[in-house]
Every structure is written in C-alpha cells, then in structure tokens.
C-alpha positions as CSV (number, residue, x, y, z in Angstrom):
1,M,0.0,0.0,0.0
2,I,1.1,3.5,-0.8
3,E,0.3,4.7,2.7
4,D,2.5,2.0,4.2
5,C,5.5,3.6,2.5
6,N,4.7,7.0,3.9
7,L,3.8,8.3,0.4
8,D,0.9,10.5,-0.3
9,G,-1.6,8.6,-2.5
10,G,-4.3,11.2,-2.1
11,N,-7.9,10.3,-1.2
12,A,-8.0,7.3,-3.5
13,G,-4.7,5.8,-2.4
14,Y,-3.0,6.0,-5.8
15,L,0.4,7.5,-6.4
16,P,0.4,10.3,-9.0
17,T,2.2,8.8,-12.0
18,D,3.3,10.2,-15.3
19,K,1.2,8.1,-17.7
20,A,3.8,7.9,-20.4
21,T,7.1,7.3,-18.5
22,L,5.6,5.6,-15.4
23,K,7.7,7.8,-13.1
24,A,6.1,9.0,-9.9
25,K,5.3,12.7,-10.0
26,D,7.1,14.8,-7.5
27,L,9.4,12.0,-6.3
28,E,13.0,11.3,-7.3
29,N,14.0,7.8,-8.5
30,V,10.5,6.3,-8.0
31,Y,8.6,4.4,-10.7
32,V,5.1,3.0,-10.2
33,I,3.2,0.1,-11.8
34,G,0.0,-1.7,-11.4
35,D,-2.7,-1.0,-8.9
36,N,-0.6,1.7,-7.2
37,T,-0.8,4.1,-10.1
38,D,-3.4,6.8,-10.9
39,L,-3.1,5.9,-14.6
40,P,-6.3,6.4,-16.6
41,T,-6.5,2.8,-17.6
42,S,-7.8,-0.5,-16.2
43,K,-6.1,-2.3,-13.3
44,A,-5.8,-5.4,-15.4
45,G,-2.8,-7.7,-15.3
46,S,-2.1,-7.0,-19.0
47,V,-1.6,-3.3,-18.2
48,A,1.0,-4.2,-15.6
49,H,2.7,-6.6,-18.0
50,F,2.9,-4.1,-20.8
51,A,3.9,-1.3,-18.5
52,S,6.7,-3.4,-16.9
53,E,8.6,-3.4,-20.2
54,I,8.5,0.4,-20.3
55,L,9.2,0.8,-16.6
56,C,12.3,-1.5,-16.8
57,E,13.6,0.4,-19.9
58,N,13.1,3.8,-18.2
59,L,14.6,2.7,-14.9
60,L,17.7,1.4,-16.7
61,R,17.9,4.6,-18.7
62,E,17.8,6.7,-15.5
63,I,20.5,4.5,-13.9
64,E,22.7,5.3,-17.0
65,G,22.0,9.1,-16.5
66,L,19.5,9.3,-19.4
67,E,16.0,10.8,-19.4
68,P,13.1,8.3,-19.4
69,R,11.3,7.8,-22.7
70,A,7.6,8.7,-22.7
71,V,6.3,5.7,-24.6
72,F,3.7,3.9,-22.5
73,D,0.3,4.2,-24.2
74,G,-1.9,2.5,-21.6
75,H,-2.2,-0.7,-23.6
76,S,-4.5,-3.4,-22.2
77,N,-6.1,-6.5,-23.6
78,C,-8.3,-8.9,-21.9
79,F,-10.3,-12.1,-22.5
80,I,-13.7,-12.0,-20.9
81,E,-15.6,-15.2,-20.3
82,S,-19.2,-14.8,-21.4
83,G,-20.4,-18.3,-20.6
84,F,-21.4,-21.5,-22.4
85,E,-17.7,-21.9,-23.5
86,K,-17.6,-18.6,-25.3
87,G,-15.6,-15.5,-24.6
88,I,-14.9,-11.9,-25.8
89,L,-11.5,-10.3,-26.4
90,I,-10.9,-6.6,-26.0
91,D,-7.7,-4.6,-26.9
92,F,-7.5,-0.9,-26.1
93,N,-5.2,1.9,-24.8
94,Y,-5.5,5.5,-23.4
95,D,-6.7,6.9,-26.7
96,V,-8.4,4.0,-28.5
97,E,-11.6,2.3,-27.3
98,P,-12.0,-1.4,-28.0
99,L,-12.5,-1.9,-31.7
100,P,-13.6,-4.9,-33.8
101,G,-11.1,-6.8,-35.8
102,R,-8.7,-9.8,-35.5
103,F,-5.9,-10.4,-33.0
104,P,-2.9,-11.0,-33.1
105,L,-2.7,-11.5,-36.8
106,P,-4.6,-9.0,-39.0
107,G,-7.4,-10.6,-41.0
108,V,-6.5,-14.1,-39.6
109,G,-6.8,-13.9,-35.8
110,P,-7.4,-16.5,-34.7
111,F,-9.2,-14.3,-32.1
112,A,-12.1,-12.0,-33.0
113,L,-12.1,-8.7,-31.2
114,L,-15.4,-7.6,-29.6
115,Q,-17.1,-10.8,-30.7
116,E,-18.4,-13.6,-28.5
117,T,-16.7,-16.8,-29.9
118,R,-15.7,-20.3,-28.8
119,M,-12.1,-19.5,-30.0
120,N,-11.9,-16.5,-27.6
121,H,-12.9,-18.9,-24.8
122,W,-10.1,-21.3,-25.8
123,G,-7.8,-18.3,-26.0
124,K,-8.6,-17.5,-22.4
125,L,-7.8,-21.1,-21.4
126,M,-4.5,-21.0,-23.4
127,F,-3.6,-17.7,-21.8
128,K,-4.0,-19.3,-18.4
129,W,-1.3,-21.8,-19.4
130,I,0.9,-19.0,-20.8
131,Y,0.6,-17.0,-17.6
132,W,1.7,-19.8,-15.3
133,N,4.3,-21.4,-17.6
134,I,5.8,-18.4,-19.4
135,L,5.0,-15.0,-17.9
136,L,5.6,-15.9,-14.2
137,K,9.0,-17.4,-15.2
138,G,9.9,-14.0,-16.8
139,E,10.2,-15.4,-20.3
140,E,9.6,-13.1,-23.2
141,M,6.3,-12.8,-25.1
142,P,6.2,-11.9,-28.8
143,L,3.9,-8.9,-28.2
144,E,5.0,-5.3,-28.1
145,P,3.9,-3.2,-25.1
146,Q,2.4,-0.6,-27.4
147,M,-1.0,-1.3,-28.9
148,S,-1.0,-2.0,-32.6
149,M,-3.8,-0.9,-34.9
150,F,-3.1,-3.8,-37.3
151,G,-6.2,-5.9,-37.8
152,K,-8.6,-3.5,-36.2
153,W,-11.3,-1.4,-37.9
154,A,-13.8,1.2,-36.9
155,D,-17.5,0.3,-37.2
C-alpha cells in the first residue's frame, strides 16, 4: 500500500504517476506500476505486464543518466468469459476504445475482437497456461507493449 510507504496517495490511495514514463510525479527515483498508479486505464494484469517493459527500460535509462522515454500508451487486452464456452477479447489503450477486428494477426486472428466466440474462450484457457508457464517465469512474449492498430477497424 502507498500509505505503508509514507507516500501521499491522495484520497484514493493511488500514487500520481506520469502516464507515459511511469515515473512517480514529484518523487525522485521512483517508478510506479499496477494497482498503485493513478493511470487512466484499467487495473488489469495485462496493463502491468505491458507497463513493466516500459518501466524497466526507463529505470535502466535513468541509472545510465539518461532521461526516461515517454512511450507507455496504456495498452490493455483482456479475454472476458461470457459463458457457455464462449468469450470476448478486447484490446485498447489510453486513446483508443476497444475496436472490432482480428488479433494478433490482422485478418487471420485466430481471435475475434469484440465478438463472442468459442475461440476466444479457448484463448482465455490458453492464456492461463501461458501465464503460469511463461509470464511468471519471466520469459519473453512476442507482443510489443504498445497497442497495434493492425487488424482493427472502426464500425
């Protein structure tokens, strides 16, 4: 908890954070990630995952005496179970609301964005395995932290 560290998290308990660099506002040498930030995005695990890549890069840059790069776009994606072995996949960031399309390969998928499908349900189950067997071990995922517009289209 922010308060346990004698930091001022305001009324909501979130630490004011630069949404692009992930550096704490008004604090030297402090970066913030996940549920402790006041970022205008969801508190989903995917946000923390994508933010962690930017945070690590910026922390290393600061150690080397360089300025942090302002590149985090608030990227989040999430499988949502809708029942009866179907699910929905959403992908969005600070500026782009969830859009229909295909993920991760444009036109191919295999996952449909904003559509209730059995494949999205299976995607959620596959992601559970990826989480426990790849992400928690610190292995790399072939997804960039910034949201891509490839495969998405406006209604």
